[in-house]
C-alpha positions as CSV (number, residue, x, y, z in Angstrom):
1,X,0.0,0.0,0.0
2,X,1.0,3.6,-0.3
3,X,-0.4,6.6,1.6
4,X,-1.2,10.4,1.3
5,X,-0.5,12.1,4.6
6,X,-1.3,15.6,5.9
7,X,-0.5,17.1,9.3
8,X,-2.3,20.0,11.1
9,X,-0.3,21.3,14.0
10,X,-0.7,24.5,16.1
11,X,2.1,26.9,16.8
12,X,4.7,25.4,19.0
13,X,5.6,27.3,22.2
14,X,8.0,26.6,25.1
15,X,5.1,24.9,26.8
16,X,3.8,22.9,23.9
17,X,5.4,20.9,21.0
18,X,3.9,18.5,18.6
19,X,5.0,16.6,15.5
20,X,3.8,13.9,13.1
21,X,6.0,11.3,11.3
22,X,6.0,8.3,9.1
23,X,8.7,5.6,9.0
24,X,9.2,2.3,7.3
25,X,12.1,-0.2,7.1
26,X,13.9,-1.1,4.0
27,X,13.4,-4.8,4.7
28,X,10.9,-6.0,2.0
29,X,9.8,-9.0,4.0
30,X,8.3,-7.0,6.9
31,X,7.2,-3.8,5.0
32,X,5.4,-2.2,7.9
33,X,4.5,1.5,7.8
34,X,4.7,3.2,11.2
35,X,2.8,6.5,11.6
36,X,2.8,8.7,14.7
37,X,1.4,11.8,16.3
38,X,2.9,13.2,19.5
39,X,2.2,16.3,21.6
40,X,4.1,17.3,24.7
41,X,3.0,19.9,27.3
42,X,4.7,21.2,30.4
43,X,4.7,24.1,32.8
44,X,8.5,23.9,33.3
45,X,10.1,26.4,30.8
46,X,13.6,25.0,31.5
47,X,12.7,21.8,29.6
48,X,13.5,21.6,25.9
49,X,10.4,19.9,24.6
50,X,11.7,19.9,21.0
51,X,14.8,17.9,21.9
52,X,12.8,15.6,24.2
53,X,10.2,15.0,21.5
54,X,12.7,14.1,18.8
55,X,14.6,11.8,21.0
56,X,11.4,10.1,22.0
57,X,10.4,9.7,18.3
58,X,13.8,8.2,17.5
59,X,13.6,5.7,20.4
60,X,10.1,4.6,19.4
61,X,11.2,4.0,15.8
62,X,14.3,2.1,16.7
63,X,12.7,-0.1,19.3
64,X,9.7,-0.9,17.1
65,X,11.6,-2.1,14.1
66,X,14.2,-3.9,16.2
67,X,11.5,-6.2,17.7
68,X,10.5,-7.7,14.4
69,X,10.0,-11.2,15.9
70,X,7.1,-10.0,18.2
71,X,3.4,-9.5,17.5
72,X,2.7,-5.9,16.3
73,X,0.2,-5.2,19.1
74,X,2.7,-6.4,21.7
75,X,5.4,-4.3,20.1
76,X,3.3,-1.1,20.3
77,X,2.4,-1.8,23.9
78,X,5.9,-2.6,25.0
79,X,7.7,0.4,23.3
80,X,5.2,2.8,24.8
81,X,5.8,1.4,28.2
82,X,9.5,1.4,27.9
83,X,9.9,4.9,26.2
84,X,7.2,6.9,28.1
85,X,5.7,5.3,31.2
86,X,9.0,3.9,32.6
87,X,11.6,6.6,31.6
88,X,10.0,9.9,30.4
89,X,10.1,13.1,32.7
90,X,7.0,13.2,34.9
91,X,6.5,16.9,34.5
92,X,5.8,16.5,30.8
93,X,2.3,15.5,29.7
94,X,2.5,13.1,26.8
95,X,-0.3,12.4,24.3
96,X,0.8,9.9,21.7
97,X,-0.8,8.0,18.8
98,X,0.9,5.2,16.9
99,X,-0.5,3.4,13.9
100,X,1.2,0.5,12.1
101,X,0.0,-0.8,8.8
102,X,1.0,-4.3,7.7
103,X,-0.6,-6.2,4.7
104,X,-3.8,-4.1,4.8
105,X,-4.2,-4.7,8.5
106,X,-4.0,-1.7,10.9
107,X,-2.7,-1.8,14.5
108,X,-3.4,1.4,16.5
109,X,-2.4,2.4,20.0
110,X,-2.8,5.6,22.0
111,X,-1.2,6.9,25.2
112,X,-3.0,9.7,26.9
113,X,-6.1,11.5,25.6
114,X,-5.5,11.2,21.9
115,X,-8.3,10.0,19.6
116,X,-8.4,8.0,16.4
117,X,-11.2,8.0,13.8
118,X,-11.8,5.9,10.7
119,X,-13.6,7.3,7.6
120,X,-14.8,4.7,5.1
121,X,-16.9,6.0,2.2
122,X,-19.6,8.2,4.0
123,X,-19.3,6.5,7.4
124,X,-17.1,7.8,10.2
125,X,-16.3,5.9,13.3
126,X,-14.3,6.6,16.4
127,X,-11.8,3.8,16.9
128,X,-10.0,4.9,20.1
129,X,-10.5,7.6,22.7
130,X,-7.5,7.5,25.0
131,X,-7.4,8.0,28.7
132,X,-4.6,9.8,30.8
133,X,-1.6,7.6,31.5
134,X,-3.1,4.5,29.8
135,X,-2.4,2.6,26.7
136,X,-5.4,1.8,24.5
137,X,-5.2,-0.5,21.5
138,X,-7.3,-1.7,18.6
139,X,-6.6,-3.6,15.3
140,X,-8.5,-4.6,12.2
141,X,-8.5,-4.6,8.4
142,X,-8.1,-1.4,6.3
143,X,-9.5,-0.9,2.8
144,X,-8.5,1.1,-0.3
145,X,-9.3,4.9,0.1
146,X,-9.9,4.5,3.9
147,X,-8.9,7.6,5.9
148,X,-7.4,7.4,9.4
149,X,-7.5,10.6,11.5
150,X,-5.3,10.9,14.5
151,X,-5.9,13.9,16.8
152,X,-5.4,15.3,20.2
153,X,-8.6,15.7,22.3
154,X,-8.2,19.6,22.3
155,X,-8.3,19.5,18.5
156,X,-11.6,17.7,18.6
157,X,-13.1,19.9,21.3
158,X,-12.0,23.2,19.7
159,X,-12.6,22.4,16.0
160,X,-15.7,20.3,17.0
161,X,-16.5,16.8,16.1
162,X,-19.3,17.8,13.6
163,X,-16.9,20.0,11.6
164,X,-14.3,17.2,11.6
165,X,-16.8,14.7,10.3
166,X,-18.2,17.1,7.6
167,X,-14.6,17.9,6.4
168,X,-13.5,14.3,6.2
169,X,-16.3,13.4,3.8
170,X,-14.8,15.7,1.1
171,X,-13.5,13.4,-1.7
172,X,-10.4,15.7,-2.3
173,X,-7.6,15.6,0.3
174,X,-6.5,19.1,-0.8
175,X,-9.9,20.5,0.2
176,X,-9.6,18.8,3.5
177,X,-6.2,20.2,4.1
178,X,-7.3,23.8,3.3
179,X,-10.4,23.5,5.5
180,X,-8.6,22.1,8.5
181,X,-5.8,24.8,8.2
182,X,-8.4,27.5,8.1
183,X,-10.0,26.1,11.2
184,X,-6.7,25.8,13.0
185,X,-5.5,29.4,12.2
186,X,-8.9,30.8,13.4
187,X,-8.1,29.5,17.0
188,X,-6.2,32.0,19.0
189,X,-4.8,29.6,21.6
190,X,-3.3,26.7,19.6
191,X,-1.8,24.8,22.4
192,X,-2.2,21.0,22.1
193,X,-4.0,21.4,18.7
194,X,-2.5,18.7,16.5
195,X,-3.9,16.1,14.0
196,X,-2.6,13.7,11.4
197,X,-4.6,12.5,8.3
198,X,-3.6,9.3,6.6
199,X,-5.3,8.3,3.3
200,X,-4.7,4.7,2.2
201,X,-4.3,3.5,-1.4
202,X,-4.0,-0.1,-2.2
203,X,-1.5,-1.3,-4.8
204,X,-3.8,-4.3,-5.5
205,X,-7.0,-4.3,-7.6
206,X,-9.9,-2.6,-5.8
207,X,-12.3,-4.8,-3.7
208,X,-15.9,-3.8,-4.4
209,X,-17.4,-5.9,-1.7
210,X,-18.9,-4.2,1.4
211,X,-17.0,-4.4,4.6
212,X,-17.7,-3.2,8.1
213,X,-15.4,-0.6,9.8
214,X,-12.6,-1.8,12.0
215,X,-14.3,-3.5,14.9
216,X,-11.8,-5.4,16.9
217,X,-12.2,-5.2,20.7
218,X,-10.6,-2.3,22.5
219,X,-7.7,-3.3,24.7
220,X,-6.8,-0.9,27.5
221,X,-3.9,-1.2,29.9
222,X,-3.5,1.3,32.7
223,X,0.0,2.7,33.3
224,X,1.0,4.6,36.5
225,X,2.6,6.6,35.6
226,X,-0.2,81.8,33.0
227,X,-2.6,85.9,31.6
228,X,-0.9,88.5,29.4
229,X,0.6,91.5,31.2
230,X,-1.5,94.7,31.2
231,X,0.0,97.4,28.9
232,X,1.8,100.2,30.8
233,X,1.5,103.9,30.3
234,X,4.7,106.1,30.6
235,X,4.6,108.2,33.8
236,X,3.4,111.8,33.3
237,X,5.7,114.4,34.7
238,X,3.7,116.8,36.9
239,X,3.4,120.5,35.8
240,X,5.1,122.8,38.3
241,X,4.0,126.5,38.2
242,X,6.6,128.9,39.6
243,X,6.0,132.4,40.9
244,X,6.1,135.2,38.3
245,X,9.6,136.4,37.4
246,X,10.9,139.9,36.6
247,X,11.2,139.1,32.9
248,X,8.0,137.2,32.1
249,X,8.3,137.5,28.3
250,X,11.6,135.7,28.4
251,X,10.3,133.0,30.6
252,X,7.1,132.3,28.7
253,X,9.0,132.2,25.4
254,X,11.5,129.7,26.7
255,X,8.7,127.5,28.2
256,X,6.8,127.4,24.9
257,X,9.8,126.2,23.0
258,X,10.3,123.4,25.5
259,X,6.7,122.1,25.1
260,X,7.1,122.0,21.3
261,X,10.3,120.1,21.5
262,X,8.9,117.5,24.0
263,X,5.8,116.9,21.9
264,X,7.8,116.1,18.8
265,X,9.9,113.6,20.7
266,X,6.8,111.8,22.0
267,X,5.4,111.6,18.4
268,X,8.7,110.2,17.1
269,X,8.7,107.5,19.9
270,X,5.1,106.6,19.2
271,X,5.8,106.3,15.5
272,X,8.9,104.2,16.2
273,X,6.9,101.8,18.5
274,X,4.2,101.5,15.8
275,X,6.8,100.7,13.2
276,X,8.3,98.0,15.4
277,X,4.9,96.6,16.2
278,X,4.1,96.4,12.5
279,X,7.4,94.7,11.7
280,X,6.9,92.2,14.4
281,X,3.3,91.5,13.3
282,X,4.4,91.1,9.7
283,X,7.1,88.7,10.8
284,X,4.9,86.5,12.9
285,X,2.2,86.7,10.2
286,X,4.7,85.5,7.7
287,X,5.9,82.7,9.9
288,X,2.3,81.6,10.6
289,X,1.6,81.6,6.9
290,X,4.7,79.5,6.2
291,X,3.7,77.0,8.9
292,X,0.2,76.7,7.4
293,X,1.7,76.1,4.0
294,X,4.1,73.5,5.4
295,X,1.3,71.7,7.2
296,X,-0.8,71.7,4.1
297,X,2.1,70.3,2.0
298,X,2.8,67.7,4.7
299,X,-0.8,66.5,4.8
300,X,-0.9,66.2,1.0
301,X,2.3,64.3,0.9
302,X,1.2,62.1,3.9
303,X,-2.0,61.2,2.0
304,X,0.0,60.3,-1.1
305,X,2.5,58.2,1.0
306,X,-0.3,56.3,2.8
307,X,-1.8,55.3,-0.6
308,X,1.6,54.1,-1.7
309,X,2.1,52.1,1.5
310,X,-1.4,50.5,1.2
311,X,-0.7,49.5,-2.3
312,X,2.7,48.0,-1.3
313,X,0.9,46.0,1.4
314,X,-1.5,44.6,-1.1
315,X,1.1,43.5,-3.7
316,X,4.3,42.9,-1.8
317,X,3.9,39.2,-1.6
318,X,2.7,38.9,-5.2
319,X,4.9,41.3,-7.3
320,X,8.3,42.0,-5.7
321,X,9.5,44.2,-8.6
322,X,6.5,46.5,-8.5
323,X,6.8,46.6,-4.7
324,X,10.4,47.7,-5.0
325,X,9.6,50.5,-7.5
326,X,6.6,51.7,-5.3
327,X,8.9,51.7,-2.3
328,X,11.5,53.8,-4.1
329,X,8.7,56.3,-5.0
330,X,7.6,56.3,-1.3
331,X,11.2,57.0,-0.3
332,X,11.2,60.1,-2.5
333,X,7.9,61.3,-0.9
334,X,9.5,60.9,2.6
335,X,12.5,62.9,1.4
336,X,10.1,65.8,0.4
337,X,8.4,65.5,3.8
338,X,11.7,65.8,5.6
339,X,12.5,69.1,3.8
340,X,9.4,70.7,5.5
341,X,11.1,70.3,9.0
342,X,7.8,69.5,10.8
343,X,6.5,66.3,12.5
344,X,10.1,64.9,12.6
345,X,9.2,61.9,14.7
346,X,6.3,60.9,12.4
347,X,8.6,61.3,9.4
348,X,11.3,59.1,11.0
349,X,8.7,56.4,11.5
350,X,7.7,56.5,7.9
351,X,11.3,56.5,6.8
352,X,12.0,53.3,8.9
353,X,8.9,51.7,7.4
354,X,10.0,52.4,3.8
355,X,13.6,51.4,4.4
356,X,12.4,48.1,5.8
357,X,10.3,47.4,2.7
358,X,13.3,48.4,0.5
359,X,15.7,46.2,2.4
360,X,13.3,43.2,2.1
361,X,12.9,43.7,-1.6
362,X,16.5,43.8,-2.9
363,X,17.7,47.4,-2.2
364,X,21.3,47.1,-1.0
365,X,21.5,50.8,0.1
366,X,18.7,50.2,2.6
367,X,20.0,46.9,3.9
368,X,23.0,46.3,6.1
369,X,23.3,42.8,7.7
370,X,24.5,42.7,11.3
371,X,28.0,41.2,11.7
372,X,28.1,38.4,14.3
373,X,31.6,37.1,14.2
374,X,35.0,37.5,12.4
375,X,36.4,34.0,11.9
376,X,39.9,35.4,11.7
377,X,39.7,35.6,15.5
378,X,39.6,31.7,15.4
379,X,42.6,31.1,13.2
380,X,45.0,33.0,10.9
381,X,43.9,32.9,7.2
382,X,40.6,31.0,7.8
383,X,39.0,29.2,4.8
384,X,35.7,28.2,6.2
385,X,33.2,27.2,3.6
386,X,30.2,25.6,5.4
387,X,28.0,26.7,8.4
388,X,25.2,24.9,10.2
389,X,23.0,25.9,13.2
390,X,22.3,23.3,15.9
391,X,21.2,23.7,19.6
392,X,21.9,27.5,19.9
393,X,25.4,27.2,18.3
394,X,27.0,27.5,14.9
395,X,29.4,24.9,13.5
396,X,31.9,25.9,10.8
397,X,33.8,23.6,8.4
398,X,37.2,24.4,6.9
399,X,37.9,21.5,4.6
400,X,41.1,23.1,3.2
401,X,43.0,23.2,6.5
402,X,41.0,20.4,8.1
403,X,39.1,21.9,11.1
404,X,35.6,22.1,12.6
405,X,34.8,24.9,15.1
406,X,31.8,25.9,17.2
407,X,30.6,29.5,17.8
408,X,28.0,30.6,20.4
409,X,26.6,33.9,18.7
410,X,25.2,35.4,21.9
411,X,28.3,34.8,24.1
412,X,30.8,35.5,21.1
413,X,32.7,32.5,22.3
414,X,34.3,29.7,20.3
415,X,35.5,26.2,20.7
416,X,37.5,23.9,18.5
417,X,35.7,20.7,17.8
418,X,38.2,18.8,15.8
419,X,41.4,19.5,13.8
420,X,42.4,16.6,11.5
421,X,43.7,15.8,8.0
422,X,40.6,13.5,7.8
423,X,38.5,16.6,7.5
424,X,40.2,17.8,4.4
425,X,38.2,17.5,1.1
426,X,34.9,17.0,3.1
427,X,31.8,18.8,1.8
428,X,29.2,19.3,4.5
429,X,28.3,18.9,8.2
430,X,25.1,16.9,9.0
431,X,23.1,16.8,12.2
432,X,21.0,13.9,13.6
433,X,19.8,13.6,17.2
434,X,22.3,16.2,18.4
435,X,25.2,14.3,16.8
436,X,27.4,15.8,14.2
437,X,28.4,13.9,11.1
438,X,30.8,14.8,8.3
439,X,30.1,14.1,4.6
440,X,33.3,13.4,2.6
441,X,33.7,11.7,-0.8
442,X,30.7,9.5,-0.4
443,X,31.4,8.6,3.2
444,X,29.5,9.8,6.3
445,X,31.4,9.8,9.6
446,X,30.4,10.6,13.2
447,X,32.4,13.6,14.6
448,X,33.9,12.7,18.0
449,X,36.6,14.4,20.2
450,X,39.1,11.7,19.3
451,X,38.4,11.8,15.5
452,X,36.0,10.5,12.9
453,X,34.2,7.2,13.0
454,X,32.8,6.1,9.7
455,X,29.1,5.1,9.8
456,X,28.0,5.0,6.1
457,X,30.0,4.3,3.0
458,X,28.3,5.1,-0.3
459,X,31.6,5.6,-2.3
460,X,31.4,2.3,-4.0
461,X,27.7,2.5,-4.8
462,X,26.0,4.1,-7.8
463,X,24.7,7.0,-5.6
464,X,26.1,10.4,-6.5
465,X,25.7,12.7,-3.4
466,X,24.6,16.2,-4.4
467,X,23.1,17.0,-1.0
468,X,22.2,15.0,2.1
469,X,20.0,15.3,5.2
470,X,19.3,13.2,8.2
471,X,15.7,12.8,9.5
472,X,14.5,10.4,12.3
473,X,17.9,8.7,12.1
474,X,17.4,7.8,8.3
475,X,19.7,9.3,5.7
476,X,18.2,11.0,2.6
477,X,20.5,11.7,-0.3
478,X,19.7,14.0,-3.3
479,X,21.2,12.6,-6.5
480,X,21.3,15.2,-9.2
481,X,22.6,12.8,-11.8
482,X,19.9,10.2,-11.3
483,X,17.2,12.8,-10.5
484,X,16.1,10.9,-7.4
485,X,16.3,10.8,-3.6
486,X,17.8,7.8,-2.0
487,X,17.0,6.7,1.6
488,X,19.1,4.6,3.9
489,X,17.8,3.5,7.3
490,X,19.6,2.3,10.4
491,X,19.8,-1.4,11.1
492,X,21.5,-3.7,13.7
493,X,24.6,-4.0,11.4
494,X,24.8,-0.3,10.4
495,X,22.8,1.3,7.6
496,X,20.8,-0.4,4.8
497,X,21.6,-0.3,1.1
498,X,20.1,3.0,-0.3
499,X,16.7,2.6,-1.9
500,X,14.9,5.1,-4.2
501,X,12.5,7.0,-2.0
502,X,10.3,8.5,-4.8
503,X,7.2,6.4,-5.7
504,X,6.2,5.1,-9.0
505,X,9.6,5.6,-10.6
506,X,9.1,9.4,-10.4
507,X,12.0,11.7,-11.2
508,X,13.2,15.0,-9.7
509,X,13.2,18.2,-11.8
510,X,16.3,19.0,-13.8
511,X,18.8,21.1,-11.9
512,X,17.8,19.9,-8.4
513,X,20.7,20.7,-6.1
514,X,19.5,21.2,-2.5
515,X,17.1,19.6,-0.1
516,X,15.8,20.2,3.4
517,X,13.4,18.2,5.6
518,X,10.8,19.2,8.1
519,X,8.8,15.9,8.0
520,X,8.2,16.7,4.4
521,X,11.0,16.9,1.8
522,X,11.6,20.3,0.0
523,X,13.8,20.3,-3.1
524,X,15.3,23.4,-4.7
525,X,16.5,23.7,-8.3
526,X,19.2,26.1,-9.7
527,X,16.4,28.0,-11.4
528,X,14.9,28.8,-8.0
529,X,11.9,26.5,-8.1
530,X,10.9,24.7,-5.0
531,X,9.1,21.3,-5.0
532,X,7.4,19.5,-2.1
533,X,7.3,15.8,-1.6
534,X,5.2,13.8,0.9
535,X,5.9,10.1,1.4
536,X,7.7,9.9,-1.9
537,X,4.9,11.6,-3.9
538,X,5.1,15.2,-5.2
539,X,2.8,17.5,-3.1
540,X,1.0,20.7,-3.9
541,X,3.2,23.8,-3.7
542,X,3.4,26.9,-5.9
543,X,5.5,30.0,-5.6
544,X,3.1,32.9,-6.2
545,X,5.3,35.0,-8.5
546,X,7.9,34.7,-11.2
547,X,11.5,35.8,-10.3
548,X,14.5,35.3,-12.6
549,X,16.9,33.3,-10.5
550,X,20.3,32.4,-11.8
551,X,22.0,30.0,-9.4
552,X,19.8,29.2,-6.4
553,X,21.2,26.9,-3.7
554,X,21.5,26.4,0.1
555,X,17.8,25.6,0.9
556,X,17.0,25.5,4.6
557,X,14.0,25.3,6.9
558,X,12.9,23.8,10.2
559,X,9.9,21.8,11.4
560,X,9.1,24.7,13.9
561,X,9.1,27.4,11.2
562,X,6.9,28.6,8.4
563,X,9.8,29.9,6.3
564,X,11.9,28.5,3.5
565,X,15.3,30.3,3.0
566,X,17.8,30.0,0.2
567,X,20.5,32.0,-1.6
568,X,20.9,33.0,-5.3
569,X,24.0,33.8,-7.3
570,X,25.9,34.3,-4.0
571,X,24.4,37.9,-3.8
572,X,20.8,37.5,-2.7
573,X,19.0,35.7,0.1
574,X,15.3,34.9,-0.5
575,X,12.6,34.0,2.0
576,X,9.3,32.3,1.2
577,X,6.5,30.9,3.3
578,X,5.5,27.3,3.1
579,X,2.3,28.4,1.5
580,X,4.3,29.6,-1.5
581,X,3.9,33.3,-0.5
582,X,7.0,35.5,-1.2
583,X,8.3,37.2,2.0
584,X,11.7,38.9,1.4
585,X,14.6,39.4,-0.9
586,X,17.9,40.6,0.7
587,X,20.5,42.2,-1.5
588,X,23.9,41.7,0.1
589,X,25.7,44.3,-2.0
590,X,29.5,43.6,-2.0
591,X,29.2,40.5,0.2
592,X,29.2,37.0,-1.3
593,X,27.4,34.2,0.3
594,X,29.2,30.9,0.9
595,X,26.6,29.1,3.0
596,X,23.3,29.8,4.8
597,X,21.7,28.3,7.9
598,X,18.6,29.1,10.0
599,X,17.7,29.5,13.7
600,X,14.0,28.9,13.6
601,X,13.3,29.5,17.3
602,X,14.6,33.1,17.1
603,X,13.8,33.6,13.4
604,X,17.4,34.5,12.5
605,X,19.2,33.7,9.2
606,X,22.9,33.3,9.6
607,X,25.2,33.3,6.5
608,X,28.9,32.8,6.0
609,X,30.4,35.4,3.6
610,X,33.5,35.2,1.4
611,X,35.3,37.7,3.7
612,X,35.2,35.0,6.3
613,X,32.7,36.9,8.5
614,X,29.4,35.6,9.8
615,X,26.3,37.9,9.5
616,X,22.7,37.6,10.6
617,X,19.3,38.7,9.3
618,X,16.3,38.9,11.7
619,X,13.0,38.0,10.2
């Protein structure tokens, strides 16, 4: 059988983490598909739920496939007991659903309050409704086009059972996916909202006979587990009359001349004050008129700018080139507003907004990445070529001189991991379950303090490694020459012989050169096209605009992020959402990108430049 799977998971937080997965061995005799849905909750912020969850998934997978001699129901029961009930931290609330399919027979188990539903034609039945700290199990036959729906109890209660049943009856899985995602994003508190849809497709001829839903008995096993101043009048000098003199004519004549002279002075002073008042009034009137003109101009420019910004908001994710041109016009409007010298704070806010838009749409003058570390402080003449982020640290590879170093960006501290001639000619650092591996000439080796320990050797096989990635302990290899993806899984003796992971002899697009995994596999071509694959089958993903890429590479993402990041022509870094929506284009100017990595928890892009410095971009 083969399967179409879709996951619906709420936003992960420090108190909640969830993931779905699918795994199968490469042993044709057993050919069991194992599916899982896990959600973890805690009130202890010091616990790293993401790391705990991934380690638990790895343990469940390994223990299940290593117990091949036991009955499947017994296997499920025992691995849940050993991995959760007996050894998992008590302060973490675990809700788990496991579903194994073997020869059209399904074996299901839940731990905690998860629920499992079966949809067959127009009928929907609840198979399991788990209880806290207990294992519940059921098994029975599965038919072609049956749908199995694994969910947390909060998903059922918040979305409602009626909506879930109505949605599952839609014949198209794409419609189901869009409906459930719209329901999920409409819920404000998405803690413990997680579900997993599995649609079965038989590789054998369809059976038209009627069959009842899975109806095996339920097996439950408990586990313990201021006013203006008044105008002043000049003081009046009192008139003093003297006694008559002996020469009155002379006295009167002199007094008369004095009065005329004093009167003229007063008139001159009054005229002077009036002139000064007129000048002051004219000055302030002119200033007031200028302020009014500046305010009118400001409001007109502000209205024009708001229209530009609204238009940019409407098209920025659809037409980056038009967005860039509109942002340049908006910058000119802000420059005209600055010349008015009013509302400085408001203008600065608009300037920052426009500069941000320009920086996210390829304007190198508006974008300056923040320098994180100069690797010449680690060693003289550094020649690092690869960078990868893992557990709050950056790991650097210098395959020319043969060294691997670790940098903690926040502390600005470094540590040498390994210096060895064995590192020379290597091409990439890989991460799996907090372990570091080195890819070199078809061989993959575990990086330890004492040196390298070879784990996988593909040098003698027909596999040509273009890119590689670990996921749930399995190795996935992108082979550009064969246009395929190879998968190798761990076994008791090492790793299995690589098998083609693509279904129905499908081929990758020409020019595929980079892959990344978040439970699904994303593949990037040199022309900048991104393709999505689920369980070996090409999924639905479309980038919502045309951009002329020249040499796209270095695709990265994370299971806890909505972003896809890659570089183009060593000069640009692009960001898309997993819905296909364009987010940003960063023009690095004179810098050249050697490699890109992503810290999903803090939404930071780190890139290693050819000047041997590390820079970061915050999303």
